[in-house]
MIFI-88777 format. One record per residue (C-alpha): residue in three letters; chain; x, y, z. Coordinates in nm, 4 decimals. Each point is the difference from the previous one (the first is absolute). Layout:
N
> res, chain, c1, c2, c3
> ALA, A, X, Y, Z
...
//
This chain:
378
> res, chain, c1, c2, c3
> MET, A, 1.5241, -0.6189, -1.1457
> LEU, A, -0.1051, -0.1951, -0.3065
> ARG, A, 0.0873, 0.1648, -0.3471
> PHE, A, -0.1031, -0.1334, -0.3644
> GLU, A, 0.2146, 0.1460, -0.2526
> SER, A, -0.1251, -0.0237, -0.3692
> ILE, A, -0.1472, -0.3538, 0.0282
> THR, A, -0.0921, -0.1886, -0.3150
> LYS, A, -0.1059, -0.3699, -0.0444
> ARG, A, -0.0897, -0.1783, -0.3195
> PHE, A, -0.1264, -0.3670, -0.0083
> LYS, A, 0.1196, -0.1039, -0.3653
> THR, A, -0.2110, 0.2581, -0.2008
> ASN, A, -0.1951, 0.1171, 0.2658
> GLN, A, 0.1008, 0.3203, 0.1651
> VAL, A, -0.1373, -0.0094, 0.3722
> LEU, A, 0.1716, 0.2991, 0.1603
> SER, A, 0.1318, 0.3038, -0.1625
> ASP, A, 0.2401, 0.2346, 0.1517
> VAL, A, -0.1466, -0.0122, 0.3520
> SER, A, 0.1815, 0.2257, 0.2513
> PHE, A, -0.1226, 0.1160, 0.3454
> THR, A, 0.1343, 0.0054, 0.3540
> VAL, A, -0.1701, -0.1816, 0.3259
> ASP, A, 0.1106, 0.2153, 0.2990
> ALA, A, 0.0891, -0.1791, 0.3270
> GLY, A, -0.2907, -0.0733, 0.1952
> ASN, A, -0.2669, 0.0701, -0.2575
> LEU, A, -0.2456, -0.2208, -0.1129
> VAL, A, -0.0600, 0.0039, -0.3759
> VAL, A, -0.2676, -0.1490, -0.1962
> ILE, A, 0.0422, -0.0965, -0.3736
> ILE, A, -0.3390, -0.0159, -0.1785
> GLY, A, -0.1272, -0.0615, -0.3443
> GLU, A, -0.1862, -0.2374, -0.2052
> SER, A, 0.0767, -0.3674, -0.0626
> GLY, A, 0.3225, -0.0260, -0.2163
> CYS, A, 0.1296, 0.3427, 0.0636
> GLY, A, 0.3339, -0.1321, 0.1561
> LYS, A, -0.0593, 0.0634, 0.3824
> THR, A, 0.0668, -0.3613, 0.1130
> THR, A, 0.2978, -0.0334, -0.2165
> LEU, A, 0.1526, 0.3279, 0.1198
> LEU, A, -0.0625, -0.1200, 0.3635
> LYS, A, 0.1806, -0.3441, -0.0675
> MET, A, 0.2947, 0.1931, -0.1129
> VAL, A, 0.0828, 0.1361, 0.3477
> ASN, A, 0.0662, -0.3315, 0.1233
> ARG, A, 0.1418, -0.1204, -0.3383
> LEU, A, -0.2714, -0.2471, -0.0580
> VAL, A, 0.0070, 0.1586, -0.3365
> ASN, A, 0.2928, 0.1980, -0.1494
> PRO, A, -0.0336, 0.3190, -0.2226
> THR, A, 0.0986, -0.0036, -0.3423
> SER, A, 0.1636, 0.3334, 0.0641
> GLY, A, 0.0175, 0.2456, 0.2821
> SER, A, 0.1035, -0.0331, 0.3536
> ILE, A, -0.1572, -0.0212, 0.3393
> PHE, A, 0.1788, 0.1382, 0.3116
> ILE, A, -0.0631, -0.0692, 0.3619
> ASN, A, 0.1542, 0.2715, 0.2256
> GLY, A, 0.2168, 0.0890, -0.2929
> LYS, A, 0.1346, -0.3433, -0.0620
> ASN, A, -0.0920, -0.1798, -0.3450
> ILE, A, -0.1880, -0.3057, 0.1068
> ARG, A, 0.1969, -0.2023, -0.2884
> SER, A, 0.2931, 0.0291, 0.2187
> ILE, A, -0.1706, -0.1598, 0.3044
> ASP, A, -0.0237, -0.3906, 0.0053
> GLU, A, -0.3555, -0.0965, -0.0882
> VAL, A, -0.0489, -0.2291, 0.2907
> LYS, A, 0.1161, 0.2639, 0.2637
> LEU, A, -0.2050, 0.2676, -0.2015
> ARG, A, -0.3223, -0.2087, 0.0369
> ARG, A, 0.0605, -0.1051, 0.3537
> ASN, A, 0.0015, 0.3630, 0.1005
> ILE, A, -0.3093, 0.0838, -0.2077
> GLY, A, -0.3496, -0.0777, 0.1278
> TYR, A, -0.2346, -0.1353, -0.2445
> VAL, A, -0.3812, -0.0381, 0.0244
> ILE, A, -0.1950, -0.1356, -0.2959
> GLN, A, -0.3750, -0.0489, -0.0629
> GLN, A, 0.0013, -0.3778, 0.0756
> THR, A, 0.1800, 0.0595, 0.3095
> GLY, A, 0.2948, -0.2414, -0.1316
> LEU, A, -0.0145, -0.1820, 0.3359
> PHE, A, 0.1567, -0.3460, 0.0143
> PRO, A, -0.3150, -0.2436, 0.0711
> HIS, A, 0.2242, -0.2638, 0.1785
> MET, A, 0.1205, 0.2525, 0.2476
> THR, A, -0.1745, 0.1271, 0.3003
> VAL, A, -0.0400, 0.3792, 0.0333
> ARG, A, 0.3047, 0.0091, 0.2087
> GLY, A, 0.1973, -0.1932, -0.2506
> ASN, A, -0.1150, 0.2312, -0.2716
> ILE, A, 0.0999, 0.3209, 0.2051
> GLU, A, 0.3168, -0.1435, 0.1156
> ILE, A, 0.1467, -0.1551, -0.3091
> ILE, A, 0.2304, 0.3091, -0.1108
> PRO, A, 0.1077, 0.0752, 0.3462
> LYS, A, 0.1177, -0.3733, 0.0319
> LEU, A, 0.1817, 0.0328, -0.3165
> GLU, A, 0.1672, 0.3285, 0.1211
> LYS, A, 0.0890, -0.2114, 0.2993
> MET, A, -0.1959, 0.2059, 0.2546
> GLU, A, 0.0450, -0.1365, 0.3587
> ALA, A, -0.3078, -0.1843, 0.1091
> GLU, A, -0.0772, 0.1876, 0.2940
> GLN, A, 0.0150, 0.3298, -0.2093
> ARG, A, -0.1975, -0.1796, -0.2789
> GLN, A, -0.2758, -0.0922, 0.2332
> GLU, A, -0.0147, 0.3377, 0.1526
> ASN, A, -0.0129, 0.1431, -0.3661
> THR, A, -0.2894, -0.2341, -0.0954
> LEU, A, -0.2178, 0.0901, 0.2836
> ARG, A, 0.0608, 0.3813, -0.0604
> LEU, A, -0.0850, -0.0565, -0.3499
> MET, A, -0.3199, -0.1792, 0.0870
> GLU, A, -0.1262, 0.2763, 0.2260
> MET, A, 0.0953, 0.2564, -0.2657
> VAL, A, -0.2366, -0.1593, -0.2424
> GLY, A, -0.2655, -0.0536, 0.2394
> LEU, A, 0.0059, -0.3968, 0.0479
> ASN, A, -0.0098, -0.1715, 0.3152
> SER, A, 0.3260, -0.2064, 0.0415
> GLU, A, -0.1487, -0.2800, 0.2183
> GLU, A, -0.2862, -0.0377, -0.2389
> TYR, A, 0.1806, 0.0053, -0.3483
> LEU, A, 0.3800, -0.0544, 0.0183
> ASP, A, -0.0442, -0.3885, -0.0333
> ARG, A, -0.2768, -0.0164, -0.2530
> TYR, A, 0.0642, -0.0480, -0.3830
> PRO, A, -0.1089, 0.2294, -0.2524
> THR, A, -0.2889, -0.1847, -0.1184
> GLU, A, -0.1460, 0.0469, 0.3418
> LEU, A, -0.0056, 0.3474, -0.0256
> SER, A, -0.2353, 0.2604, -0.1833
> GLY, A, 0.1077, 0.1980, -0.3003
> GLY, A, 0.0486, 0.3167, 0.2481
> GLN, A, 0.2011, -0.1885, 0.2619
> GLN, A, 0.2248, -0.1563, -0.2814
> GLN, A, 0.0638, 0.3383, -0.1347
> ARG, A, 0.0991, 0.1276, 0.3311
> VAL, A, 0.2496, -0.2767, 0.0581
> GLY, A, 0.1479, 0.0744, -0.3536
> VAL, A, 0.0397, 0.3621, 0.1229
> ALA, A, 0.1493, -0.1116, 0.3263
> ARG, A, 0.2630, -0.2120, -0.2029
> ALA, A, 0.0846, 0.2846, -0.2260
> PHE, A, 0.0936, 0.1874, 0.3007
> ALA, A, 0.2051, -0.2853, 0.1655
> THR, A, 0.3392, 0.1249, -0.0665
> ASP, A, -0.0984, 0.3673, 0.0680
> PRO, A, 0.0589, 0.0878, -0.3838
> ASP, A, 0.0292, 0.3467, -0.1046
> ILE, A, -0.1953, -0.0595, -0.3141
> ILE, A, -0.3288, -0.1911, -0.0495
> LEU, A, -0.1657, -0.0977, -0.3136
> MET, A, -0.3599, -0.0768, -0.0134
> ASP, A, -0.1736, -0.1209, -0.3162
> GLU, A, -0.3565, 0.0283, 0.0350
> PRO, A, -0.0094, -0.1535, 0.3480
> PHE, A, -0.3558, 0.0716, 0.0746
> SER, A, -0.1617, -0.0553, -0.3243
> ALA, A, -0.1419, -0.3474, 0.0382
> LEU, A, -0.1548, 0.0730, 0.3376
> ASP, A, -0.3768, 0.1016, 0.0641
> PRO, A, -0.0596, 0.3756, 0.0337
> ILE, A, -0.0266, 0.0370, 0.3604
> THR, A, 0.3192, -0.2082, 0.0777
> ARG, A, 0.1750, 0.1946, -0.2743
> SER, A, -0.1088, 0.3364, 0.1611
> ASP, A, 0.1127, -0.1069, 0.3361
> LEU, A, 0.3282, -0.1380, -0.1204
> GLN, A, 0.0598, 0.3571, -0.1845
> ASP, A, -0.0893, 0.1808, 0.3345
> GLU, A, 0.2685, -0.2242, 0.1644
> LEU, A, 0.2470, 0.0687, -0.2374
> VAL, A, -0.0137, 0.3639, 0.0151
> ALA, A, -0.0069, -0.0142, 0.3873
> LEU, A, 0.3030, -0.2445, -0.0158
> GLN, A, 0.2024, 0.2186, -0.2455
> SER, A, -0.0614, 0.3137, 0.2046
> GLU, A, 0.1904, -0.1825, 0.2925
> VAL, A, 0.2752, -0.1822, -0.2055
> ARG, A, 0.0556, 0.2255, -0.3077
> LYS, A, 0.1279, -0.2574, -0.2189
> THR, A, 0.0681, 0.0879, -0.3789
> ILE, A, -0.2941, -0.1793, -0.1575
> VAL, A, -0.0705, -0.0698, -0.3712
> PHE, A, -0.3798, -0.1149, -0.0439
> VAL, A, -0.1480, -0.1230, -0.3311
> THR, A, -0.3885, 0.0549, -0.0332
> HIS, A, -0.2542, 0.0288, -0.2915
> ASP, A, -0.2469, 0.1673, 0.2652
> MET, A, 0.0255, 0.3721, 0.0148
> ASP, A, -0.1954, 0.0276, 0.3242
> GLU, A, 0.2523, -0.2274, 0.1612
> ALA, A, 0.2882, 0.2220, -0.1339
> ILE, A, -0.1607, 0.3241, 0.1227
> LYS, A, -0.0723, -0.1594, 0.3528
> ILE, A, 0.3549, -0.1327, 0.0765
> ALA, A, 0.2474, 0.1721, -0.2347
> ASP, A, 0.2487, 0.3034, 0.0745
> MET, A, 0.0789, 0.0242, -0.3807
> ILE, A, -0.1746, -0.1954, -0.2927
> CYS, A, 0.1558, -0.0762, -0.3345
> ILE, A, -0.2616, -0.0410, -0.2759
> MET, A, 0.1276, -0.1971, -0.2912
> LYS, A, -0.1569, -0.0751, -0.3601
> GLU, A, 0.1670, -0.2481, -0.2510
> GLY, A, 0.3357, -0.0130, 0.1822
> ARG, A, 0.0306, 0.3970, 0.0685
> ILE, A, -0.0499, 0.2288, 0.2861
> LEU, A, -0.2858, 0.2302, -0.0589
> GLN, A, -0.0087, 0.1738, 0.3607
> TYR, A, 0.2190, -0.0421, 0.2930
> ASP, A, -0.1336, 0.2088, 0.2772
> THR, A, -0.1735, 0.0254, 0.3381
> PRO, A, -0.3555, -0.1319, 0.0118
> GLU, A, -0.1326, 0.3457, 0.0802
> ASN, A, 0.1800, 0.1363, -0.3195
> ILE, A, -0.1306, -0.2820, -0.2123
> LEU, A, -0.3550, 0.0509, 0.0950
> LYS, A, 0.0087, 0.3830, -0.0308
> ASN, A, 0.2336, 0.0342, -0.3126
> PRO, A, -0.0009, -0.3192, -0.2209
> VAL, A, 0.2488, 0.0399, -0.2539
> ASP, A, -0.2111, -0.0829, -0.3074
> ASP, A, -0.3363, -0.1676, -0.0728
> TYR, A, 0.1014, -0.3428, 0.0292
> VAL, A, 0.1278, 0.0485, 0.3402
> SER, A, -0.3297, 0.1862, 0.0812
> ASP, A, -0.2259, -0.2807, -0.1210
> PHE, A, 0.2124, -0.2495, 0.1621
> VAL, A, -0.0245, 0.2137, 0.3408
> GLY, A, -0.3437, 0.0553, -0.0425
> LYS, A, -0.1370, 0.3728, -0.0124
> ASN, A, -0.1884, 0.0007, 0.3216
> ARG, A, 0.2236, -0.2419, 0.1806
> ILE, A, 0.1336, 0.2749, 0.2134
> TRP, A, -0.3130, 0.0239, 0.1699
> SER, A, 0.0765, -0.3501, 0.1264
> SER, A, 0.2995, 0.1621, 0.1813
> PRO, A, -0.1055, 0.3560, 0.1283
> GLU, A, 0.3026, 0.0054, 0.2232
> TYR, A, 0.1801, 0.1091, -0.3202
> ILE, A, -0.2320, 0.3011, -0.0716
> LYS, A, 0.1740, 0.2821, 0.1806
> VAL, A, -0.1310, 0.3227, 0.1230
> SER, A, 0.2393, 0.1882, -0.2509
> ASP, A, -0.1559, -0.1888, -0.2767
> ILE, A, -0.3469, 0.1311, 0.0582
> MET, A, 0.0469, 0.3159, 0.1825
> ILE, A, -0.0985, 0.3596, -0.1485
> GLU, A, 0.3530, 0.1300, -0.0593
> HIS, A, -0.0847, 0.3545, 0.0038
> PRO, A, -0.2417, 0.0748, 0.2757
> VAL, A, -0.1528, 0.3648, 0.0495
> THR, A, 0.2019, 0.1894, 0.2535
> ALA, A, -0.0216, 0.3168, 0.2004
> SER, A, 0.2446, 0.2191, 0.2107
> LYS, A, -0.0945, 0.0312, 0.3724
> ASP, A, -0.0274, 0.3802, -0.0495
> LEU, A, -0.2734, -0.0340, -0.2699
> PRO, A, -0.3114, 0.1704, 0.0989
> LEU, A, -0.3173, -0.2291, 0.0363
> LEU, A, -0.1778, 0.1896, -0.2948
> LYS, A, 0.2754, -0.1021, -0.2346
> CYS, A, 0.0080, -0.3506, 0.1440
> PHE, A, -0.3884, -0.0365, -0.1051
> ASP, A, 0.0831, 0.1572, -0.3319
> LYS, A, 0.3002, -0.2600, -0.0521
> MET, A, -0.2084, -0.2903, 0.0729
> ARG, A, -0.2949, 0.1195, -0.2060
> ARG, A, 0.2368, 0.0467, -0.2959
> SER, A, 0.1654, -0.3114, 0.0481
> LYS, A, -0.3109, -0.1836, 0.0787
> VAL, A, 0.1285, -0.1572, 0.3207
> ASP, A, -0.1277, 0.0096, 0.3681
> SER, A, 0.3242, 0.0318, 0.1796
> LEU, A, 0.3572, 0.1501, -0.0488
> MET, A, 0.3111, -0.1434, 0.1302
> VAL, A, 0.1679, 0.2855, 0.1746
> VAL, A, 0.3973, 0.0008, -0.0704
> ALA, A, 0.2935, 0.2062, 0.1150
> PRO, A, 0.1216, 0.2146, -0.2995
> ARG, A, 0.2877, -0.1375, -0.1897
> SER, A, 0.0506, -0.3320, 0.2065
> ARG, A, -0.3502, -0.1277, -0.0529
> LYS, A, 0.0062, -0.1623, 0.3629
> LEU, A, -0.3625, -0.0733, 0.0732
> LEU, A, -0.1352, 0.2221, 0.3054
> GLY, A, -0.3731, -0.0908, -0.0103
> ILE, A, -0.2872, -0.0126, -0.2024
> ILE, A, -0.3024, 0.2230, -0.0281
> LYS, A, -0.3465, -0.1127, -0.0885
> ALA, A, -0.2907, 0.1840, -0.1736
> ASN, A, -0.2555, -0.1329, 0.2538
> SER, A, 0.1976, 0.1257, 0.3000
> LEU, A, 0.0059, 0.3603, -0.1511
> ARG, A, -0.3659, 0.0406, -0.0921
> SER, A, -0.1072, 0.1495, 0.3370
> VAL, A, 0.2973, 0.2403, 0.0235
> GLU, A, -0.1319, 0.3461, -0.0507
> ASP, A, 0.3604, 0.1662, -0.0136
> LYS, A, 0.1333, -0.1225, -0.3150
> ALA, A, 0.3153, 0.2331, 0.0282
> GLN, A, 0.1337, -0.2469, 0.2395
> THR, A, 0.2689, -0.2276, -0.1340
> ALA, A, 0.0087, -0.3608, -0.0425
> GLU, A, 0.2298, -0.0780, 0.2945
> SER, A, -0.2772, 0.1100, 0.2300
> TYR, A, -0.2390, -0.2801, -0.1253
> MET, A, 0.2451, -0.2691, -0.1338
> GLU, A, -0.0035, -0.3431, 0.1602
> THR, A, 0.3202, -0.1153, 0.1216
> VAL, A, -0.0778, -0.3529, 0.1147
> PHE, A, -0.0982, -0.2331, -0.2973
> PRO, A, 0.1007, -0.3207, -0.1537
> LYS, A, 0.2830, -0.0281, -0.2573
> LEU, A, 0.1341, -0.2417, -0.2203
> SER, A, 0.3432, -0.0961, -0.1307
> PRO, A, 0.0761, -0.0223, -0.3881
> ASP, A, 0.1181, -0.3680, 0.0824
> GLU, A, -0.3204, -0.1312, 0.1679
> THR, A, -0.2564, -0.1877, -0.1818
> ILE, A, -0.3318, 0.0516, -0.1469
> LEU, A, -0.1324, -0.2415, 0.2783
> ASP, A, 0.1533, 0.2408, 0.2572
> ALA, A, -0.1425, 0.3100, -0.1796
> LEU, A, -0.3532, -0.1752, 0.0237
> LYS, A, 0.0282, -0.0992, 0.3606
> THR, A, 0.0992, 0.3851, 0.0929
> VAL, A, -0.2820, 0.1474, -0.2102
> MET, A, -0.2665, -0.2561, 0.1443
> GLU, A, 0.1209, 0.0324, 0.3618
> TYR, A, 0.0316, 0.3909, 0.0153
> ARG, A, -0.3049, 0.0609, -0.2198
> THR, A, 0.1912, 0.2462, -0.2056
> PRO, A, -0.0434, 0.0844, -0.3657
> ALA, A, 0.3652, 0.0955, -0.0350
> VAL, A, 0.3402, -0.1106, 0.1497
> PRO, A, 0.3346, 0.1818, -0.0839
> VAL, A, 0.2785, -0.1836, -0.0717
> THR, A, 0.3318, 0.0938, 0.1396
> ASP, A, 0.3862, -0.0981, -0.0470
> GLU, A, 0.2138, -0.0672, 0.3028
> ASN, A, 0.0791, 0.3569, 0.0558
> GLY, A, -0.3780, 0.0861, 0.0158
> LEU, A, 0.0030, 0.1525, -0.3380
> LEU, A, -0.3227, -0.0163, -0.1885
> VAL, A, 0.0294, -0.1980, -0.3073
> GLY, A, -0.3594, -0.1341, -0.0857
> LEU, A, -0.3590, -0.0636, 0.1009
> ILE, A, -0.2172, -0.2856, 0.0242
> THR, A, -0.3656, 0.0870, -0.0390
> ARG, A, -0.3208, -0.2344, 0.0239
> SER, A, -0.0716, 0.0711, -0.3623
> SER, A, 0.3604, -0.0844, -0.1149
> LEU, A, -0.0294, -0.3464, 0.1800
> VAL, A, -0.3512, -0.0543, -0.1426
> THR, A, 0.1716, 0.0560, -0.3560
> THR, A, 0.2921, -0.2039, 0.0490
> LEU, A, -0.2145, -0.2897, 0.1430
> SER, A, -0.2395, 0.0240, -0.2888
> GLN, A, 0.3078, -0.0865, -0.2392
> GLN, A, -0.0263, -0.3440, 0.0845
> TYR, A, -0.3690, -0.0119, -0.1470
> PHE, A, 0.0489, 0.2783, -0.2729
> ASP, A, 0.2636, 0.1015, -0.2575
> PHE, A, 0.0825, 0.3687, 0.0505
> ASP, A, 0.2171, 0.2049, -0.2200
> GLU, A, 0.3355, 0.0633, 0.1421
> GLY, A, 0.0719, 0.3226, 0.1837
> GLU, A, 0.0191, 0.1599, 0.3385
> ILE, A, -0.2674, -0.0741, 0.2369
> GLN, A, -0.1971, 0.3257, 0.1070
//
């Protein structure tokens, strides 16, 4: 675990950081983001003591980093920067093995480690190990930089805009690879960027900074849905959530109080309830528990002559359902696959908690093009 506690930094009369406090949980990838000059890189460099705070403390697993020898601290923290930082006079092998050699790792173990790291970053050992950095593309150099950062299996990796100088396709590929790699190794990674798309794509948590202060520290989902102020909203982009639809949950867009009926309600009263509520179906639930028993639809009742029969006699008991944690993409797929105008939303106990309709989906999807007054989707 990495903890920043009341960090401030002044360079002469320039206040770069002001009372910065937050915690990076072990195994999380946290992105620090903000405009140029907001203090994000300065904060990152404090973790390995390339820059020292004017006041405040940084703790790694509860231990103040000021009590740790600088050299030992830096050798146990991986560091990847924008320009890769590779030594041009060393081969790829030499760059990856420099810290393991200084740590006196045995030659056989070092070689095995290097081969494993090359495979991890997707580079062929036979083809690239004996090349020099100038013989590699920008993306290949950055892969070597990542391999070197992992060479001593550190618990913490610092990444300072590592992909910003790359072309968009290579950058996107490396972002994907970082996400896949992190899902396997679960390192504590602090990643600095100025690109919100990149932050949303890779982060477990995002720390948005402005003029040396933290404005919001939260999950990508919560930042997209609930920006803390207008600056964050503008910085994130008002419609950016539509580029990450996996963060739009069924619980965000469902009708929370669908019209229901009991299984004993006569069909005549079912018709009347649908007419008054302007709906074409009723969710049939058990009394008190709201356990979903079935769906009764208007079009299946029109030919029934005996309207004194109950909802239980004509309700459908086999139908698609959604859970609150599924996404708008799941909802769209379900509605299209089953060609149904309404899909109930149930919790893990089978209790009715909401309803997704075609009209609510259309209304929600329209919000990326038009501004609607806030309020419950009907």
